[in-house]
KEZA-341949 format. One record per residue: residue in three letters; z, x, y of N, C-alpha, C, O in turn. Coordinates in steps of 0.001 Angstrom, whole numbers, plus 500000, padded with zeros to 6 digits. Layout:
% KEZA-341949
ALAZXYZXYZXYZXY/...
END
This chain:
% KEZA-341949
UNK115762225994381185117009225244381340117756225725382584117653226889382972/UNK118505224819383197119315225183384349120729225492383871121443224628383363/UNK121108226756384052122379227235383517123301227649384656122887228320385602/UNK124554227236384545125579227651385505126607228485384765127276227995383856/UNK126733229751385157127717230656384567128895230748385524128764231328386602/UNK130037230192385158131207230224386038132066231430385676132661231499384601/UNK132109232375386610132758233662386367131700234735386292130895234756385361/UNK131696235630387268130681236690387316131286238046387008131002239045387669/UNK132127238050385986132671239299385479131765239845384400130560239595384407/UNK132336240585383475131530241261382455130700240279381625129487240445381496/UNK131347239265381068130658238317380188129663237470380965128519237309380539/UNK130090236926382104129221236058382888127991236760383423126892236207383400/UNK128176237991383908127048238744384471126022239116383411124823238892383581/UNK126510239686382317125589240117381255124870238917380659123646238921380528/UNK125630237893380300125022236708379683124069236015380652122976235602380266/UNK124487235889381915123639235237382903122326235973383120121260235359383168/UNK122410237293383251121197238093383453120274238008382240119054237939382385/UNK120860238014381049120048237946379826119414236571379647118258236476379234/UNK120154235503379953119568234157379898118408234037380879117389233419380570/UNK118567234634382074117488234619383056116269235382382542115129234957382727/UNK116529236508381898115442237315381324114651236521380285113462236765380083/UNK115317235569379629114660234728378622113914233552379239113358232720378523/UNK113903233483380595113096232480381272113859231294381818113242230344382300/UNK115176231316381759115976230210382263116290230384383749116208231485384294/UNK116646229288384378117084229315385782118605229396385771119279228442385383/UNK119143230535386195120571230809386052121245231011387403120740231732388264/UNK122399230359387573123238230600388747124584231142388259125288230480387497/UNK124930232345388704126229232932388398127169232642389559126863232954390710/UNK128313232044389251129250231599390278130525232423390225130992232796389149/UNK131080232701391390132367233374391450133040233018392779132368232811393790/UNK134385232951392762135091232630394009135364233866394858135937233767395943/UNK134951235032394357135055236271395120133785236418395974132740236849395488/UNK133904236051397246132731236021398139132115237401398331130893237524398417/UNK132942238439398399132436239802398562131610240220397348130569240864397481/UNK132092239843396161131347240162394939129993239470394940128979240085394610/UNK129971238193395310128724237427395337127749238009396360126550238098396096/UNK128261238402397525127419239013398561126751240281398036125560240503398250/UNK127533241107397349126988242346396781125984242066395665124951242728395574/UNK126289241090394823125390240773393714124032240285394215123000240578393610/UNK124036239554395301122771239092395878121899240270396323120674240165396394/UNK122560241394396620121846242614397017121532243509395816120924244569395960/UNK121958243063394625121744243877393424122805244924393208122611245844392414/UNK123943244804393906125062245744393738126041245117392756126649244090393058/UNK126200245722391586127040245106390570128417245774390509128545246966390789/UNK129443245002390143130818245511390196131264246277388958132376246803388929/UNK130417246349387933130798247036386694129718248033386310128578247944386764/UNK130100248987385463129110249923384925128699249443383541129521249390382627/UNK127451249100383392126904248701382095125443249121382069124648248605382855/UNK125063250048381183123694250568381156122629249471381131122651248586380276/UNK121704249543382077120571248625382130120823247326382867119881246581383139/UNK122074247036383198122392245737383799121871245622385226121340244580385611/UNK122017246676386009121560246630387399120068246331387480119635245494388272/UNK119285247025386650117840246824386652117490245387386234116597244761386805/UNK118204244885385240117964243529384738118254242489385809117495241535385980/UNK119348242676386526119724241741387583118707241765388729118260240715389189/UNK118347242961389184117395243080390293116044242453389939115433241768390760/UNK115588242694388710114297242138388282114315240613388287113351239982388722/UNK115404240018387806115452238562387716115760237892389048115423236725389247/UNK116406238627389972116551238116391339115167238017391986114837237016392621/UNK114363239071391815113013239090392396112129237989391810111290237409392500/UNK112337237714390519111561236666389850112118235266390123111582234264389649/UNK113214235222390904113863233964391311114367233134390132114445231908390202/UNK114705233830389055115324233153387913116841233291387934117545232567387229/UNK117348234232388751118781234509388793119290234407390224118799235088391124/UNK120290233538390419120900233367391729122412233584391619122988233532390532/UNK123024233824392750124483233994392799125046233083393878124454232926394946/UNK126187232489393589126760231527394528128283231505394441128862231795393395/UNK128911231161395541130359230941395563130673229449395678131836229053395757/UNK129615228624395687129777227173395772129795226586394366128748226271393802/UNK130994226442393807131115226005392412130696224553392230130079224217391219/UNK131019223685393185130684222254393067129177222043393002128675221334392130/UNK128469222660393925127011222527393973126362223101392714125411222529392182/UNK126883224237392245126309224908391069126519224070389807125632223999388957/UNK127678223440389682127960222590388525127031221377388528126472221020387491/UNK126868220754389670126020219560389771124576219854389377123923219019388752/UNK124078221022389734122687221390389434122485221783387974121382221658387442/UNK123549222257387327123412222808385981123350221775384871123951220704384958/UNK122600222123383810122573221322382584123562221885381564124187221152380798/UNK123679223197381585124620223910380713125624224639381594125232225422382460/UNK126911224392381386127952225040382173128731225973381258129451225526380365/UNK128581227269381488129297228261380679130561228705381415130503229134382567/UNK131692228597380739132958229072381302133146230524380863133315230809379677/UNK133113231434381834133153232874381537134257233583382332134119234754382685/UNK135329232879382605136411233476383393137358234273382497137318234156381273/UNK138203235080383122139123235926382380140231235141381699140676234104382192/UNK140670235658380550141827235096379845142796236238379528142983236592378364/UNK143408236808380562144294237967380353145572237587379617145894236408379467/UNK146289238603379164147571238369378513148624238030379565148684238669380616/UNK149445237036379286150524236669380202151540237799380291151795238496379309/UNK152113237972381465153053239069381693154281239017380798154739240052380313/UNK154814237830380576156077237702379839155900237309378376156883237047377683/UNK154663237266377903154413236938376491153078237524376077152379238135376885/UNK152726237334374812151440237821374321150365236744374362149256236957373873/UNK150678235607374933149721234506375000148568234818375952148714235581376907/UNK147426234209375665146301234278376602146584233342377765146955232186377562/UNK146411233836378971146641233036380167145374232239380463144339232811380807/UNK145461230915380326144284230053380457144202229348381808143450228384381954/UNK144963229813382794144985229125384082143613229096384755143262228113385407/UNK142840230166384599141511230203385218140555229243384509139715228604385142/UNK140696229155383200139856228239382418140093226802382859139143226064383123/UNK141361226404382939141667225013383265141394224678384727141159223518385065/UNK141425225691385597141020225456386977139534225123387043139110224245387794/UNK138754225842386241137314225573386160137068224174385610136200223451386099/UNK137835223794384592137680222463383988137916221364385029137212220354385043/UNK138900221566385891139165220602386972137961220485387908137604219391388344/UNK137343221629388207136155221617389073134989220913388396134237220183389041/UNK134841221133387092133755220484386347133959218974386346133010218217386547/UNK135182218542386122135491217107386069135109216391387363134628215258387339/UNK135328217064388488135020216474389795133517216358390033133074215572390870/UNK132731217151389289131298217250389597130389216872388424129253217339388336/UNK130894216031387534130076215551386415129174214431386911129591213276386994/UNK127941214779387236126996213801387797125900213388386811125125212473387090/UNK125836214059385664124866213750384608125344214449383329126337215175383350/UNK124643214230382234125059214842380962124988216362381044123989216938381473/UNK126069216985380624126146218455380618126854218919379360127690218214378796/UNK126499220120378937127239220755377844128165221787378468127717222699379164/UNK129447221637378215130444222581378715130714223580377603131198223214376532/UNK130401224839377861130474225864376817131513226922377177131433227529378244/UNK132472227142376310133441228223376541132893229516375951132740229648374737/UNK132601230463376834132256231818376390133457232729376538133553233759375871/UNK134374232345377417135631233080377519136319233040376150136203232063375411/UNK137031234115375831137778234141374574139042233305374737139937233648375509/UNK139098232208374000140214231275374149140842230970372798140146230963371783/UNK142150230719372771142837230396371510142331229091370903141822228221371609/UNK142474228970369611142057227761368904142765226540369484143941226605369840/UNK142053225450369575142415224147370154142183224086371667142400223034372268/UNK141750225179372298141464225126373739140334224141374027140396223394375004/UNK139312224137373188138208223192373354138683221751373288138201220890374023/UNK139635221501372399140208220157372294140882219762373607140735218634374077/UNK141619220703374190142328220431375446141354220205376594141564219336377439/UNK140270221011376613139249220835377657138621219451377557138448218760378561/UNK138282219058376331137676217744376115138612216623376581138176215665377218/UNK139878216752376261140868215740376655140995215654378180141079214564378745/UNK141008216825378838141135216856380301139916216240380999140041215627382059/UNK138746216409380394137513215915381012137276214428380768136581213771381543/UNK137849213904379700137519212545379273138166211474380141139382211444380328/UNK137318210600380661137750209364381332136845208256380806135839208537380153/UNK137184207022381078136355205898380619134941205971381186133977205557380543/UNK134834206508382406133530206562383071132632207689382561131417207525382452/UNK133243208838382250132391210015381980132393210496380538131865211571380256/UNK132971209732379614133098210247378243131755210498377550131697211213376549/UNK130675209911378081129350210142377508128531211139378333127355211379378060/UNK129186211711379347128466212622380242128598214097379839128084214967380542/UNK129265214390378739129460215800378379129756215973376896130196215054376205/UNK129498217182376445129989217688375157130630219031375434130181219770376310/UNK131670219349374697132342220645374834132059221475373588132311221035372466/UNK131536222669373795131202223560372682131840224928372885132158225327374005/UNK132016225628371786132503227015371825131364227939371424130726227742370389/UNK131112228950372251130032229907371983130545231313372296130179231893373319/UNK131395231865371417132011233170371695130983234279371838129931234267371200/UNK131319235247372700130429236407372877130902237554371994132094237701371726/UNK129947238360371550130241239527370726129566240759371331128827241475370655/UNK129833240988372607129164242067373337130046243306373388131201243241373811/UNK129496244431372956130214245705373070129954246302374443128810246346374897/UNK131002246760375103130821247425376388129983248688376176130251249478375271/UNK128990248862377002128067249993376859126831249653376044125833250371376098/UNK126892248548375278125759248119374448125493246630374644124847245994373811/UNK125996246077375751126040244624375914124665243953375946124472242911375321/UNK123716244538376664122394243911376772121701243900375419121110242895375024/UNK121773245001374724121175245067373382121833244058372452121152243371371692/UNK123168243970372514123888243046371642123522241599371927123473240776371014/UNK123265241287373197122865239915373548121450239627373058121199238585372453/UNK120539240540373315119128240301372997118808240432371509117860239821371015/UNK119604241232370801119388241428369358120702241196368613121274242130368050/UNK121177239955368613122509239679368066122557239712366545121583239382365868/UNK123717240119366021123950239978364578123954238504364220123428238099363183/UNK124564237699365106124623236257364925124981235591366245125588236203367123/UNK124598234339366365125019233498367484125861232381366884125381231605366058/UNK127115232306367304128034231299366775128189230176367789128539230421368943/UNK127932228955367364128094227783368222128996226777367513128695226316366412/UNK130094226450368159131036225501367589130941224151368266131410223976369391/UNK130336223200367583130257221822368082129869220903366933129119221295366039/UNK130383219679366962129984218670365980128959217705366565128529216767365893/UNK128567217937367820127564217096368474126159217583368121125799218721368422/UNK125380216732367491124011217095367136123169217381368379122347218297368396/UNK123396216567369427122642216742370673122930218106371289122011218845371644/UNK124216218431371413124596219721371998124101220874371147123631221881371677/UNK124203220738369830123770221816368933122273222054369057121833223203369088/UNK121490220993369128120027221147369251119652221840370554118764222693370575/UNK120329221473371643120041222093372942120404223573372939119638224404373428/UNK121567223903372390122013225304372352121158226134371401120897227308371663/UNK120726225532370305119857226260369371118518226559370030117946227632369832/UNK118023225608370811116776225821371551116943226906372607116039227714372819/UNK118105226928373276118389227955374280118322229348373674117773230271374276/UNK118882229493372485118950230806371841117743231121370956117660232208370384/UNK116812230177370841115685230346369912114880231637370101114410232196369110/UNK114701232139371350113917233380371485114550234603370820113850235569370520/UNK115876234573370585116541235764370038117140235544368650117840236416368135/UNK116872234384368039117430234116366697116332233744365715116504232851364885/UNK115218234427365814114082234083364963114333234391363490113766233747362607/UNK115188235379363235115496235713361850116449234674361258117367234204361932/UNK116227234332360025117037233326359345118501233749359263118819234896358948/UNK119368232811359549120805233072359387121495233603360618122715233768360613/UNK120743233881361689121375234446362888122068233380363740122971233686364519/UNK121640232137363585122280231057364328123234230340363387122829229859362328/UNK124489230270363773125509229690362907126240228576363639126986228822364587/UNK126016227344363185126701226193363762127918225846362911127822225713361691/UNK129048225705363565130284225375362865131116224453363757130648224009364806/UNK132341224169363342133201223343364179133681224150365382133658225381365369/UNK134108223449366407134562224127367622135783224999367346135858226135367816/UNK136727224476366594137924225252366267137583226498365452138157227563365679/UNK136661226372364516136265227523363696135647228610364563135919229795364366/UNK134809228209365528134179229187366429135238229940367228135124231148367440/UNK136272229217367673137348229850368437138101230862367580138477231932368058/UNK138320230517366311139022231429365400138144232626365057138631233751364951/UNK136844232379364883135910233462364513135991234623365496136026235784365090/UNK136022234309366792136064235362367815137301236233367655137201237460367638/UNK138464235604367538139709236360367405139767237116366081140206238265366026/UNK139321236458365022139361237101363702138447238319363650138798239336363052/UNK137274238218364274136331239339364298136934240538365026136889241662364526/UNK137495240293366206138083241393366975139291241994366278139485243209366305/UNK140107241149365651141282241651364936140859242513363746141479243538363464/UNK139804242095363053139346242866361896138781244223362317139050245239361676/UNK137996244232363399137431245497363876138525246426364394138475247635364173/UNK139510245859365082140648246654365549141407247247364365141888248379364421/UNK141503246463363295142190246935362089141427248089361444142042249037360956/UNK140093248021361438139292249115360872139516250413361642139665251483361051/UNK139537250302362971139763251487363806141131252080363534141273253291363362/UNK142140251217363495143509251676363272143669252257361874144366253253361686/UNK143031251641360907143092252120359527142571253549359407143221254410358815/UNK141379253792359982140798255129359837141589256163360630141611257336360257/UNK142247255746361728143102256683362458144317257086361632144744258240361671/UNK144869256142360891146013256475360035145571257350358858146291258261358449/UNK144389257065358323143842257932357258143588259336357807143785260326357103/UNK143151259419359059142915260723359697144201261532359768144191262745359557/UNK145312260856360066146603261559360091146910262182358741147398263309358664/UNK146622261449357685146851261960356327145899263112356023146294264108355417/UNK144640262970356446143644264017356182144056265354356800143820266411356214/UNK144667265306357975145116266548358616146165267263357771146194268492357719/UNK147014266503357118148051267088356248147452267668354972147980268623354403/UNK146336267077354528145736267461353246144585268455353383144007268884352385/UNK144251268825354646143108269698354901141806269071354387140977269736353766/UNK141658267789354661140472267020354284139795266545355561140471266224356538/UNK138459266498355563137707266059356734137577264540356718136964263976355812/UNK138150263882357715138124262412357759136713261870357916136446260735357521/UNK135804262655358483134430262168358616133774262017357243132934261139357045/UNK134160262874356298133677262725354921134243261458354287133551260750353555/UNK135503261189354581136146259981354044135479258741354624135209257781353902/UNK135214258761355927134546257627356575133182257362355966132810256216355716/UNK132438258441355730131119258306355118131236257795353691130465256939353257/UNK132211258331352971132394257960351565132766256503351358132366255892350368/UNK133534255941352291133895254525352146132950253625352926132742252469352558/UNK132378254152354001131512253336354861130196252980354214129599251965354572/UNK129722253778353274128473253473352584128640252366351546127659251863350999/UNK129879251997351282130159250831350442129843249584351268130478249348352296/UNK128874248788350832128435247632351613129546246629351851129494245860352811/UNK130552246629350985131671245707351179132544246122352359133284245308352910/UNK132451247400352744133289247931353822132484248123355102132864247612356156/UNK131380248854355018130534249100356187131007250287357000132209250527357115/UNK130064251036357569130381252296358247130852252118359687131526252998360223/UNK130515251010360317130838250849361741132337250664361953133028250032361154/UNK132807251227363041134225251171363439135130251966362496136328251700362396/UNK134545252936361812135338253830360973135313255251361519135289256212360750/UNK135318255388362836135352256707363465136742256954364022137229256219364881/UNK137359257991363520138715258314363986138685258746365441137718259361365891/UNK139749258425366182139800258771367594141150258463368205142158258404367502/UNK141171258265369519142452258059370212142987256637370144144044256358370710/UNK142291255731369469142747254350369370141848253414370155141067253853370999/UNK141960252128369875141109251158370563141702250761371910142912250834372125/UNK140822250340372806141235249877374131140205248904374651139501248267373867/UNK140105248779375972139096247909376563139579246504376841140777246219376822/UNK138617245631377102138930244283377568139242243303376449139808242240376707/UNK138889243632375219138981242629374146140073242885373110141000242089372968/UNK139958243996372390140824244189371227142316244108371540143040243416370825/UNK142806244789372581144252244726372838144745243316373130145721242862372532/UNK144073242620374049144566241286374433144301240248373339145097239329373148/UNK143183240395372621142847239384371620143718239479370375144063238457369782/UNK144076240688369974144982240822368826146362240260369175147000239605368352/UNK146811240522370396148111239991370819148074238465370910149021237790370505/UNK146974237928371444146844236472371567146782235807370193147300234705370006/UNK146150236477369241146059235925367880147445235833367243147752234862366552/UNK148272236838367476149651236808366975150422235657367617151193234964366953/UNK150206235467368906150863234371369615150459233020369027151304232143368847/UNK149174232852368730148692231615368122149295231419366739149682230309366372/UNK149373232507365971149933232396364609151385231936364632151828231206363745/UNK152121232367365650153522231940365779153607230439366047154469229751365501/UNK152709229940366889152707228507367203152446227666365956152981226568365806/UNK151613228204365066151273227469363848152057227980362635151719227692361487/UNK153117228748362925154065229224361902153363229926360740153573229610359569/UNK152522230889361114151788231702360138152050233170360421152047233592361577/UNK152276233947359378152580235368359551151322236212359374150778236297358273/UNK150865236831360445149710237742360374150234239180360387150109239888361387/UNK150812239593359283151488240890359230150536242066359394150914243088359967/UNK149306241941358901148331243035359014147952243250360483147871244387360948/UNK147723242160361203147366242272362619148545242837363415148356243646364324/UNK149748242412363073150950242952363731151033244465363543151319245202364486/UNK150783244914362322150838246353362026149750247110362780149964248231363241/UNK148583246486362900147480247097363643147877247323365096147668248406365644/UNK148447246304365711148873246401367111149918247493367270149823248324368173/UNK150906247492366402151992248470366479151480249896366314151881250800367047/UNK150594250085365346150052251426365093149226251918366271149348253073366679/UNK148381251042366822147534251450367938148358251744369191148050252673369937/UNK149410250948369420150245251167370606151031252472370523151447253025371542/UNK151229252955369302151962254218369117151043255412368872151512256528368653/UNK149747255175368910148779256239368642148955257414369594148827258569369190/UNK149249257120370862149364258188371868150509259155371541150459260327371914/UNK151538258661370842152668259528370491152226260621369525152655261769369633/UNK151366260254368582150833261243367630149978262268368367150078263467368107/UNK149142261798369283148257262702370031149059263658370914148732264840371020/UNK150104263138371540150948263988372392151698265034371570151875266169372010/UNK152133264645370380152802265610369496151839266740369127152228267905369050/UNK150570266368368901149556267376368568149287268289369761149119269497369590/UNK149246267720370971149038268532372174150185269521372352149965270686372683/UNK151402269053372133152558269957372230152452271070371203152761272226371495/UNK152018270722370009151860271724368950150791272750369325150985273951369139/UNK149659272271369856148565273166370241149020274152371318148642275323371308/UNK149834273657372238150301274502373348151681275108373075152363275579373984/UNK152070275080371796153322275705371342154531275218372154155397275995372555/UNK154546273888372378155653273224373089155883273736374510156965273575375075/UNK154860274347375068154975274864376435153948274155377335152842274656377538/UNK154322273001377864153407272217378691153507272553380171152571272296380928/UNK154589273105380575154846273370381994153818274342382563153597275423382018/UNK153202273943383655152221274743384409150916274985383657150062275724384146/UNK150741274391382496149481274541381761148405273660382408148646272497382731/UNK147223274236382589146130273465383154145387272763382014144821273404381128/UNK145406271439382062144782270627381017143688269778381646143931269053382611/UNK142485269871381096141337269126381619140899268058380641140690268335379460/UNK140759266837381130140236265736380321138762265550380626138370265426381787/UNK137951265531379588136533265209379724136381263736379362136378263360378190/UNK136257262912380402136215261461380228137611260875380185138519261451379585/UNK137778259738380817139085259058380780138963257573380445139982256922380214/UNK137746257014380412137582255606380049137871255428378561137903256402377809/UNK138079254186378142138491253969376749137389254287375750137665254542374577/UNK136134254273376213135001254679375370133830255016376278133879254771377483/UNK132783255575375698131591255923376476130784254674376799130901253652376123/UNK129952254771377856129062253683378205129688252611379074129075251572379316/UNK130914252854379549131592251867380382132525252562381362132939253702381147/UNK132851251856382445133843252381383382135206251715383172136103251839384006/UNK135347251015382061136564250247381756137720251170381380137618251970380450/UNK138821251043382119140009251859381869141099251105381114142127251686380768/UNK140884249826380859141936249016380254142363249537378883141547249684377973/UNK143660249811378760144268250302377520143639251603377018143665251885375820/UNK143084252381377918142573253697377546143740254611377204144786254558377852/UNK143562255452376185144627256383375784145008257324376918146150257777376994/UNK144054257620377802144330258539378911145427258019379830146109258807380485/UNK145607256701379886146617256099380753148034256390380275148994256269381036/UNK148152256772379013149460257157378478149585258679378366150662259238378572/UNK148485259331378041148523260794377848148735261535379162149598262408379254/UNK147952261190380172147996261937381431149343261829382144149881262862382542/UNK149916260641382327151234260561382990152323261355382265153197261943382901/UNK152264261366380937153252262130380173153117263619380459154110264308380693/UNK151895264103380441151651265534380659152051265948382081152594267034382286/UNK151784265088383045152194265343384430153718265431384511154268266320385161/UNK154378264505383849155843264467383855156437265747383274157508266189383690/UNK155733266336382312156214267556381666155798268825382412156040269940381950/UNK155169268636383571154851269789384409153465270370384245153167271419384817/UNK152600269709383468151229270210383301150395269910384548150664268952385273/UNK149385270741384783148444270520385878147184269873385287146366270540384653/UNK147049268577385507145988267821384847144823267542385792145011267139386939/UNK143621267766385280142407267428386014141478266679385066141680266682383852/UNK140458266037385634139514265331384762138141265228385412137992265239386634/UNK137155265128384543135788264808384956135411263525384241135592263412383028/UNK134896262574384970134521261271384407133160260856384965133009260720386179/UNK132154260650384083130805260312384546130726259077385434129817258975386257/UNK131663258132385286131611256917386107132435257036387381132652256047388080/UNK132893258242387680133554258476388959135067258475388920135681258293387869/UNK135658258682390087137114258785390228137791257457389884137235256385390124/UNK138990257541389323139726256350388916141010256195389734141772257145389917/UNK141223254982390215142429254705390992143662254526390117144769254333390621/UNK143465254590388808144586254440387871145531255640387903146670255551387447/UNK145056256754388441145862257977388480146262258321389914145526258052390863/UNK147421258909390044147919259364391344147075260561391798147109261624391178/UNK146324260376392877145403261417393343146115262691393783145518263767393818/UNK147404262558394120148176263739394527148608264572393318148919265756393449/UNK148623263941392141149117264627390942148029264946389918148181265847389092/UNK146937264196389987145840264383389021144563264688389791144159263914390660/UNK143934265801389479142742266234390216141464265713389560141249265896388361/UNK140625265068390357139321264619389878138243265581390350138243266005391506/UNK137313265927389444136164266766389786134889265998389472134819265283388473/UNK133890266146390318132646265412390090131617266209389297130464265795389175/UNK132036267352388759131175268068387815132037268761386764133195269099387009/UNK131450268962385602132196269469384444132698270895384677133836271218384339/UNK131852271740385251132211273153385384133460273351386236134351274111385858/UNK133532272681387373134700272821388238135955272277387562137045272825387731/UNK135795271187386788136945270595386105137496271525385029138709271600384832/UNK136608272232384334137016273078383201137507274466383611138183275139382832/UNK137177274890384809137499276244385261138998276555385116139852275798385577/UNK139287277678384469140668278166384297141577277253383470142801277346383563/UNK140984276380382668141802275461381870142383276145380639141726276956379986/UNK143625275797380342144255276270379103143856275392377921143728275861376790/UNK143665274114378211143301273168377147142282272161377680142492271527378714/UNK141179272030376950140174271008377257140338269881376252140315270118375044/UNK140502268668376735140641267510375852139397266636375992139155266054377050/UNK138614266548374921137442265666374921137951264271374581138221263953373423/UNK138075263457375607138717262152375455137716261023375179138013260090374434/UNK136527261119375790135535260053375682134216260643375209133843261749375602/UNK133511259896374363132344260449373678131038260285374450130023259884373881/UNK131064260596375749129830260549376535128819261564375994129196262648375548/UNK127540261207376038126495262081375495126500263460376140126215264457375476/UNK126826263527377446126784264819378130127874265780377663127869266951378044/UNK128803265303376849129849266175376321129513266736374941130295267498374373/UNK128347266362374400128067266668372995127435268032372751127412268500371613/UNK126917268685373807126296270004373613126682270937374747125824271472375450/UNK127974271124374914128468271963376003128648273411375556129032273684374419/UNK128361274335376479128651275751376241130016276031376877130100276353378062/UNK131067275906376091132423275966376634132762277325377250133527277403378211/UNK132202278370376702132514279716377222131905279945378605132406280753379388/UNK130821279225378896130243279319380233130968278401381212131009278658382415/UNK131533277339380679132246276381381531133614276905381937134065276702383064/UNK134262277579381004135638278029381240135676279545381294135301280212380329/UNK136122280089382404136112281544382559137344282219381953137473283442382022/UNK138243281443381364139402282026380683138969282578379333138175281954378630/UNK139481283730378974139120284309377679139727283521376535139095283315375498/UNK140948283087376734141618282313375689141917280907376192142741280703377083/UNK141238279968375607141495278559375919141348277760374621140822278254373624/UNK141816276538374661141817275704373456141110274377373734141041273911374871/UNK140593273788372665139906272506372769140547271522371796140764271836370625/UNK140846270322372305141314269248371439140287268120371553140204267430372569/UNK139516267953370490138394267020370474138844265698369845138950265590368624/UNK139107264700370685139586263411370185138468262541369629138714261433369151/UNK137228263049369695136082262258369218135294262957368109134286262430367636/UNK135749264137367695135078264890366626133595265106366912132744264903366045/UNK133300265525368149131910265744368553131361267080368062130146267269367992/UNK132260268007367722131812269365367368132243269747365947133164269174365366/UNK131534270732365429131813271240364083132918272291364138132787273268364875/UNK133992272122363388135069273126363368134576274513362974135024275514363533/UNK133647274577362008133148275880361546132331276582362630132414277801362781/UNK131543275815363384130752276420364466131653276905365595131403277952366191/UNK132696276143365883133653276560366908134372277844366481134622278735367292/UNK134687277911365219135367279098364692134460280322364782134920281420365094/UNK133168280128364509132208281247364570132045281771365994131637282914366199/UNK132367280927366976132293281326368388133643281802368916133816282054370109/UNK134585281916367995135947282374368338136632281468369351137352281933370234/UNK136396280167369208137050279180370063138133278468369245137883277989368138/UNK139311278412369802140425277733369115140225276219369300140406275671370387/UNK139856275594368227139381274190368266140210273301367351140505273652366209/UNK140577272143367884141317271143367098140601269802367238139997269505368269/UNK140684269006366184140028267694366232140884266658365507142041266927365185/UNK140328265485365250141084264395364646140782264305363143139633264133362738/UNK141810264422362349141661264218360898140844265265360191140244264996359150/UNK140816266497360763140036267563360131140827268868360159140346269892359674/
END
């Protein structure tokens, strides 16, 4: 099939490369000419394990192309996937759909044969209805179908999630469009029940509801972790004890610094905005957002406690600053709130991050090191912020030449009893 992916960001790149890997002819389009030039050379703008190799292989096989010519790419395509960003509006919690509707205008100008217009971007319910209305004229009403096909890709696990999906959700009432999309996904949905056809509106709601529920699980276990610390109970035991219940499930029950990234923060806020429009109270989602946004206050209180309320001139090292391992995504990372606060209080903050230096921090105030040992040297407090594999078996006494230093493990990577046996002052989450 000839596929046009409009938007060569995270969703468009991963999905486009994976569709090409399945044997389709894919063109990824973007109006950023520099990005397209780099992509043609196999230089990708994001960190995602395995993606670079996948892109280079499919470029060589001539199944994957990149273009900044949106009109030409739309005309050639049979399936047009809208994969542009839907960020939160500055003055409200609504999803900003200006990029989506700009793409729709381009599609309308270039409808030269029957095409399926598929929204992969996360969009509020009824967006598909609006797209259909904008595209419909007396001349072209039989030249297209509009479908919703939300993505469920985890950053750091995106290729695996695409190739081995829990489910593929397609929202359309068109039998023709559904048959074509089912055929497109047939190589990866061989198991019964993995392909789910529903209405377009239901598919749009499914995406938001899924992210809101997962965000709620993360926030729930973080609040339980706070209680566990007061009770001298290990939250990992609690997670295991409830996670083995099939009605609950173990995934997303790991206590930590809170959720972040490209999806959960903006999608939970957008869902609340939609609920207001339809006069529905989503009190649980509201509480989830509020709790997660205040998570950093609890962590900072713990840091002050660990350092006996003396932050001034203390050297604090962060191991990892991205919102989770396996990605270079800094969006809504807890480090963006923790580090500026500590700097303001007079701490000397440094960090080591496997994906490199981050422009999110003032380089004059926050020191970046490209290796762990230099970052940890002479530190009073080491904060394990991100659960990168290289942080899981560190010899802290060899890394830090200070006799007395402390560790605050925000990911519970280490055993408290083993740390105690090594005479290391160790703190973690919910234990």
